C-alpha positions as CSV (number, residue, x, y, z in Angstrom):
1,X,0.0,0.0,0.0
2,X,1.2,3.5,-0.8
3,X,-0.9,5.1,2.0
4,X,-2.5,3.9,5.3
5,X,-6.2,3.2,5.5
6,X,-8.5,5.4,7.6
7,X,-8.9,3.6,10.9
8,X,-5.7,1.6,10.6
9,X,-3.8,1.1,13.9
10,X,-0.9,3.4,12.9
11,X,-2.9,5.7,10.6
12,X,-3.2,8.5,13.2
13,X,0.6,8.4,14.0
14,X,1.5,8.5,10.3
15,X,-0.9,11.4,9.6
16,X,0.4,13.4,12.6
17,X,4.0,12.8,11.6
18,X,3.4,13.9,8.0
19,X,1.5,17.0,8.9
20,X,3.9,17.9,11.7
21,X,6.9,17.7,9.3
22,X,5.1,20.0,6.9
23,X,4.2,22.5,9.5
24,X,7.6,22.8,11.2
25,X,9.8,22.5,8.2
26,X,11.5,25.7,7.2
27,X,10.4,27.6,4.1
28,X,9.9,27.0,1.2
29,X,9.4,23.3,1.8
30,X,7.2,23.8,4.8
31,X,5.4,26.5,6.7
32,X,8.0,27.4,9.3
33,X,5.7,26.9,12.3
34,X,7.0,26.2,15.8
35,X,5.2,23.6,17.9
36,X,4.6,24.0,21.7
37,X,6.6,21.8,24.1
38,X,3.7,21.6,26.6
39,X,1.1,20.8,23.9
40,X,2.7,19.4,20.7
41,X,-0.5,19.9,18.7
42,X,-0.4,23.7,19.1
43,X,1.7,25.5,16.4
44,X,2.4,29.2,16.0
45,X,4.3,31.5,13.8
46,X,5.1,35.2,14.3
47,X,5.7,37.5,11.4
48,X,8.6,40.0,11.6
49,X,6.2,42.9,10.7
50,X,4.0,42.0,13.7
51,X,1.2,39.5,14.1
52,X,0.9,35.9,15.1
53,X,-0.8,32.9,13.4
54,X,-1.8,29.9,15.6
55,X,-2.8,26.4,14.3
56,X,-4.6,24.1,16.8
57,X,-4.8,20.5,15.7
58,X,-7.0,17.6,17.1
59,X,-6.4,14.4,15.1
60,X,-7.9,15.5,11.7
61,X,-9.8,18.6,12.9
62,X,-8.0,21.9,13.2
63,X,-8.6,25.7,13.7
64,X,-6.6,28.5,12.3
65,X,-6.3,31.8,14.3
66,X,-4.6,35.0,13.4
67,X,-4.1,38.4,15.0
68,X,-6.0,41.4,13.6
69,X,-3.0,42.8,11.8
70,X,-2.4,43.0,8.0
71,X,0.7,40.9,8.2
72,X,-1.1,38.2,10.2
73,X,-4.1,38.1,7.8
74,X,-1.8,37.8,4.8
75,X,0.1,34.9,6.5
76,X,-3.1,33.1,7.4
77,X,-4.2,33.3,3.8
78,X,-0.9,31.8,2.6
79,X,-1.1,29.1,5.2
80,X,-4.6,28.1,4.0
81,X,-3.5,28.0,0.4
82,X,-0.6,25.8,1.2
83,X,-2.6,23.4,3.3
84,X,-5.3,23.1,0.6
85,X,-2.7,22.4,-2.0
86,X,-0.8,19.8,0.0
87,X,-3.6,18.0,1.9
88,X,-6.9,19.2,0.3
89,X,-8.0,20.6,3.6
90,X,-11.3,22.4,3.5
91,X,-11.8,25.6,5.6
92,X,-15.1,26.9,6.7
93,X,-16.4,30.5,7.0
94,X,-14.1,33.1,8.6
95,X,-15.5,34.4,11.9
96,X,-19.0,32.8,11.8
97,X,-21.6,33.9,14.2
98,X,-22.2,30.3,15.3
99,X,-20.3,27.1,14.5
100,X,-19.9,23.5,15.8
101,X,-16.5,22.1,16.6
102,X,-15.7,18.8,18.4
103,X,-19.0,18.6,20.1
104,X,-19.1,22.2,21.2
105,X,-21.4,25.0,20.0
106,X,-19.5,28.3,19.8
107,X,-21.5,31.6,19.7
108,X,-19.5,34.7,18.9
109,X,-20.4,38.0,20.5
110,X,-17.8,40.0,18.6
111,X,-14.0,40.0,18.4
112,X,-13.6,40.1,22.3
113,X,-16.3,37.7,23.6
114,X,-17.5,34.2,22.9
115,X,-19.7,31.6,24.5
116,X,-19.1,27.8,24.4
117,X,-21.8,25.3,25.2
118,X,-22.8,21.8,24.1
119,X,-26.6,21.8,23.5
120,X,-26.3,19.9,20.2
121,X,-24.3,17.1,21.9
122,X,-26.7,17.0,24.8
123,X,-29.7,16.7,22.4
124,X,-28.0,13.7,20.7
125,X,-27.5,12.0,24.1
126,X,-31.1,12.4,25.0
127,X,-32.3,10.9,21.8
128,X,-29.9,8.0,22.2
129,X,-30.3,7.1,25.9
130,X,-33.9,8.3,26.6
131,X,-35.8,7.6,23.4
132,X,-39.5,8.4,23.4
133,X,-39.2,10.1,26.8
134,X,-39.9,13.8,27.4
135,X,-36.8,14.7,29.5
136,X,-37.3,18.4,29.1
137,X,-40.4,18.7,31.2
138,X,-41.1,17.5,34.8
139,X,-42.8,14.1,35.1
140,X,-43.3,11.3,37.6
141,X,-40.1,9.5,36.5
142,X,-38.1,12.7,36.3
143,X,-39.5,15.3,38.7
144,X,-38.8,19.0,38.7
145,X,-36.0,18.7,41.2
146,X,-33.8,17.3,38.4
147,X,-33.7,20.7,36.9
148,X,-31.8,22.2,39.8
149,X,-28.9,20.0,40.5
150,X,-27.0,17.2,38.7
151,X,-27.5,14.7,41.6
152,X,-29.4,14.4,44.8
153,X,-28.5,13.1,48.2
154,X,-29.4,9.5,47.1
155,X,-26.2,9.4,45.0
156,X,-24.0,9.3,48.0
157,X,-26.1,6.6,49.6
158,X,-26.1,4.5,46.4
159,X,-22.4,4.9,46.0
160,X,-21.7,3.8,49.6
161,X,-24.0,0.8,49.2
162,X,-22.3,-0.3,46.0
163,X,-18.8,0.1,47.6
164,X,-19.9,-1.8,50.7
165,X,-21.8,-4.7,49.1
166,X,-19.8,-4.8,45.9
167,X,-22.5,-6.5,43.7
168,X,-21.8,-8.4,40.5
169,X,-23.6,-6.5,37.7
170,X,-25.0,-8.3,34.7
171,X,-23.4,-7.8,31.3
172,X,-26.4,-5.9,30.0
173,X,-26.3,-3.5,32.9
174,X,-22.6,-3.0,32.7
175,X,-22.8,-2.3,29.0
176,X,-25.6,0.3,29.5
177,X,-23.8,1.9,32.4
178,X,-20.4,2.2,30.7
179,X,-22.0,3.7,27.5
180,X,-24.0,6.4,29.3
181,X,-21.1,7.2,31.6
182,X,-18.7,7.6,28.7
183,X,-21.1,9.9,26.9
184,X,-21.6,12.1,29.9
185,X,-17.9,12.2,30.6
186,X,-17.3,13.9,27.2
187,X,-19.6,16.8,28.3
188,X,-17.6,17.6,31.4
189,X,-15.3,19.8,29.3
190,X,-18.1,22.3,28.8
191,X,-20.2,21.6,31.9
192,X,-17.8,21.3,34.9
193,X,-20.6,21.2,37.5
194,X,-21.3,17.6,36.8
195,X,-17.7,16.5,37.6
196,X,-18.4,15.6,41.2
197,X,-21.4,13.4,40.4
198,X,-19.6,11.6,37.6
199,X,-16.6,11.1,39.9
200,X,-18.6,9.0,42.3
201,X,-20.3,7.1,39.4
202,X,-17.0,6.5,37.7
203,X,-15.6,4.6,40.7
204,X,-18.3,2.0,40.4
205,X,-17.9,0.9,36.8
206,X,-17.3,-2.8,37.8
207,X,-19.8,-2.8,40.7
208,X,-22.6,-0.7,39.2
209,X,-26.2,-1.0,40.2
210,X,-29.6,0.1,38.8
211,X,-29.8,2.8,41.4
212,X,-26.5,4.3,40.1
213,X,-27.7,4.1,36.5
214,X,-30.7,6.1,37.6
215,X,-28.3,8.7,39.0
216,X,-26.6,8.9,35.6
217,X,-30.0,9.5,34.0
218,X,-30.6,12.2,36.5
219,X,-27.4,13.9,35.3
220,X,-28.5,13.6,31.7
221,X,-31.9,15.1,32.5
222,X,-30.3,18.0,34.3
223,X,-28.1,18.7,31.2
224,X,-31.1,18.5,28.9
225,X,-33.1,21.0,30.9
226,X,-30.1,23.4,31.2
227,X,-28.5,22.8,27.8
228,X,-28.4,26.5,27.0
229,X,-26.0,27.1,29.9
230,X,-22.4,27.6,28.8
231,X,-19.1,29.4,29.5
232,X,-18.6,32.9,28.3
233,X,-15.1,34.3,27.8
234,X,-15.0,38.1,27.6
235,X,-12.2,40.6,27.5
236,X,-14.4,43.1,29.1
237,X,-14.7,41.3,32.5
238,X,-12.8,42.6,35.5
239,X,-9.2,41.2,35.5
240,X,-9.8,39.4,32.2
241,X,-6.1,39.0,31.6
242,X,-5.3,37.8,35.1
243,X,-4.9,34.0,35.6
244,X,-6.8,32.8,38.7
245,X,-6.7,29.4,40.3
246,X,-9.0,27.9,43.0
247,X,-8.3,24.6,44.8
248,X,-10.0,22.6,47.6
249,X,-10.2,19.0,48.9
250,X,-12.9,16.9,50.4
251,X,-11.3,14.8,53.1
252,X,-12.4,11.2,53.7
253,X,-11.0,8.3,55.7
254,X,-10.1,6.5,52.4
255,X,-9.0,8.5,49.4
256,X,-10.0,12.1,49.4
257,X,-11.2,14.1,46.5
258,X,-9.2,16.9,44.7
259,X,-11.0,19.8,43.1
260,X,-9.6,22.9,41.3
261,X,-10.5,25.3,38.6
262,X,-8.3,27.8,36.6
263,X,-10.0,30.9,35.3
264,X,-9.1,33.3,32.5
265,X,-11.2,36.0,30.8
266,X,-14.1,35.3,33.2
267,X,-14.4,31.6,32.4
268,X,-12.9,28.2,33.3
269,X,-10.1,27.1,31.0
270,X,-9.2,24.0,33.2
271,X,-10.9,22.1,36.0
272,X,-10.8,18.8,37.7
273,X,-12.7,16.8,40.4
274,X,-11.0,13.5,41.0
275,X,-9.9,11.1,43.7
276,X,-6.4,11.5,45.1
277,X,-3.9,8.7,44.6
278,X,-3.0,8.3,48.3
279,X,-4.7,8.3,51.7
280,X,-4.4,11.6,53.7
281,X,-4.3,11.5,57.5
282,X,-5.4,15.1,57.9
283,X,-7.6,17.6,56.2
284,X,-4.5,19.9,55.7
285,X,-2.6,17.1,54.0
286,X,-5.5,16.5,51.6
287,X,-5.6,20.3,50.7
288,X,-1.9,20.3,50.2
289,X,-2.2,17.5,47.7
290,X,-5.0,19.4,45.9
291,X,-2.8,22.5,45.7
292,X,0.0,20.4,44.3
293,X,-2.3,19.0,41.6
294,X,-3.5,22.6,40.8
295,X,0.1,23.8,40.6
296,X,1.0,21.0,38.1
297,X,-1.8,22.0,35.9
298,X,-0.8,25.7,36.2
299,X,2.7,24.8,34.9
300,X,1.1,23.5,31.7
301,X,-1.3,26.4,31.4
302,X,1.4,29.0,32.0
303,X,3.7,27.4,29.4
304,X,0.9,27.2,26.8
305,X,-0.3,30.8,27.4
306,X,3.2,32.2,27.1
307,X,3.7,30.3,23.9
308,X,0.5,31.9,22.5
309,X,1.8,35.3,23.4
310,X,-0.3,36.0,26.5
311,X,1.5,38.1,29.0
312,X,1.3,36.8,32.5
313,X,2.2,39.4,35.1
314,X,3.7,38.7,38.5
315,X,1.5,38.9,41.4
316,X,-1.4,36.8,40.1
317,X,-2.9,34.9,43.0
318,X,-4.7,31.6,43.6
319,X,-7.2,30.7,46.3
320,X,-7.5,27.8,48.6
321,X,-10.1,27.0,51.2
322,X,-9.2,27.3,54.9
323,X,-11.7,27.1,57.8
324,X,-14.6,27.3,55.4
325,X,-13.4,30.5,53.7
326,X,-11.4,31.1,50.5
327,X,-8.0,32.7,51.4
328,X,-5.5,34.0,48.9
329,X,-2.3,32.2,48.3
330,X,1.1,33.9,48.2
331,X,1.7,35.7,44.9
332,X,2.8,33.4,42.0
333,X,6.5,33.9,41.1
334,X,6.2,33.2,37.4
335,X,9.9,33.0,36.6
336,X,11.7,30.0,35.2
337,X,9.6,27.7,37.4
338,X,6.5,28.0,39.6
339,X,7.5,28.7,43.2
340,X,5.9,26.3,45.7
341,X,3.2,27.8,48.0
342,X,3.0,26.4,51.5
343,X,0.6,27.4,54.3
344,X,1.9,29.9,56.8
345,X,2.2,27.3,59.6
346,X,4.3,25.1,57.4
347,X,6.5,28.0,56.4
348,X,7.0,29.0,60.0
349,X,7.9,25.4,60.9
350,X,10.5,25.3,58.1
351,X,12.0,28.7,59.0
352,X,15.7,28.6,59.7
353,X,16.4,28.2,63.4
354,X,18.9,30.4,65.3
355,X,22.3,29.0,65.4
356,X,23.1,27.2,68.7
357,X,26.2,28.2,70.6
358,X,28.8,25.5,70.7
359,X,30.1,25.0,74.2
360,X,33.5,23.8,73.1
361,X,33.9,26.7,70.8
362,X,32.9,29.0,73.6
363,X,35.2,27.3,76.1
364,X,38.2,27.4,73.8
365,X,37.6,30.8,72.3
366,X,40.9,32.3,71.4
367,X,41.8,35.2,73.6
368,X,43.8,38.2,72.2
369,X,47.5,37.4,72.1
370,X,46.9,33.6,72.6
371,X,48.5,31.4,69.9
372,X,46.2,29.3,67.8
373,X,48.0,26.0,68.7
374,X,49.4,25.1,72.1
375,X,50.5,21.6,71.4
376,X,48.7,18.4,72.2
377,X,46.3,18.2,75.1
378,X,47.0,15.9,78.1
379,X,44.1,13.8,79.1
380,X,43.5,13.1,82.8
381,X,41.7,10.0,84.1
382,X,39.7,9.6,87.3
383,X,39.0,6.4,89.0
384,X,35.3,5.5,88.9
385,X,33.7,5.5,92.3
386,X,32.7,2.1,93.7
387,X,28.9,1.6,94.0
388,X,27.6,-0.9,96.4
389,X,24.7,-3.1,95.2
390,X,21.4,-2.6,97.1
391,X,18.9,-5.4,97.7
392,X,15.5,-5.0,95.9
393,X,12.8,-3.1,97.7
394,X,15.2,-1.1,99.8
395,X,16.2,2.5,99.3
396,X,19.0,4.6,100.7
397,X,17.9,7.0,103.4
């Protein structure tokens, strides 16, 4: 064969290698882009006259962005022509009012604001997993309370019962459960409020029950009734260019749960709600692990934003929860590496202690006019005093 078939095991790797070589190769053979170290599927190129062009790739879907400068627009046009000529890539309309990309609906509000939601994807899930059911209006099966929250108090009870009893599900139930859970997991990227509910359901993939499957249907009904909710990113919000991070932990006697969110331009650009990989003995320890997970994600976000030309100023702050209130972390030192942030009590405990005075150094302190060396010392020995053994139960007066 002269070319790999679509769906072949190594077809994706061959396609990525071919396109990557064309993008990063120097002109005139390639386009002269530079790929990001933190995310190798992000490419960018800056024109000497000013302006930047960014190419974001996801398997065989991509988006091309350019700065609003004449040099950047001209470069974006040349890039489109070269990609069409080399790979027969089709480009859609430039700056459409609404478009659909990778399961997300993007609504543009101008050059400085956009909203991302997934109402089309949610509608397809409802048709697949709830056929012939009116999931958008309250009913006996799906009451009106499903419109307010992704899960109720029964989710925790069903989760604890499954973990305690560890039932053996049927193949049919396991297939339904895995399919619905995987479909909902894809929607977390645009609807982060369902992360905690899916986190509990995801730990019971091998011990699922009909009650837990009903909880997954509750999450789907909640998404259906609130499918117009999305995330809006705007350059007009207060502190739109400032990077903010929030982290917290839910301590349990087994493995605690880490939760964090990173905000930029008024919306969440990264978030997580997952179980920790170790057992924490204290609430403070669980929160420190959550802060460490958030800091690791911040390293990736900071490297990616700097690569895209976003200026990150010193003094940006994150927040962590302490005694029920969100308290600011120390300012981020965004230098060559991210400085670690410790609670004040831990910082005080690791503060350098005052130097202890050495008795021998004080005893043999050199006096003015005394030579440094006075020859070898002479040791004197004393005879150890004799101690008379006393019978048990008696004591000396």
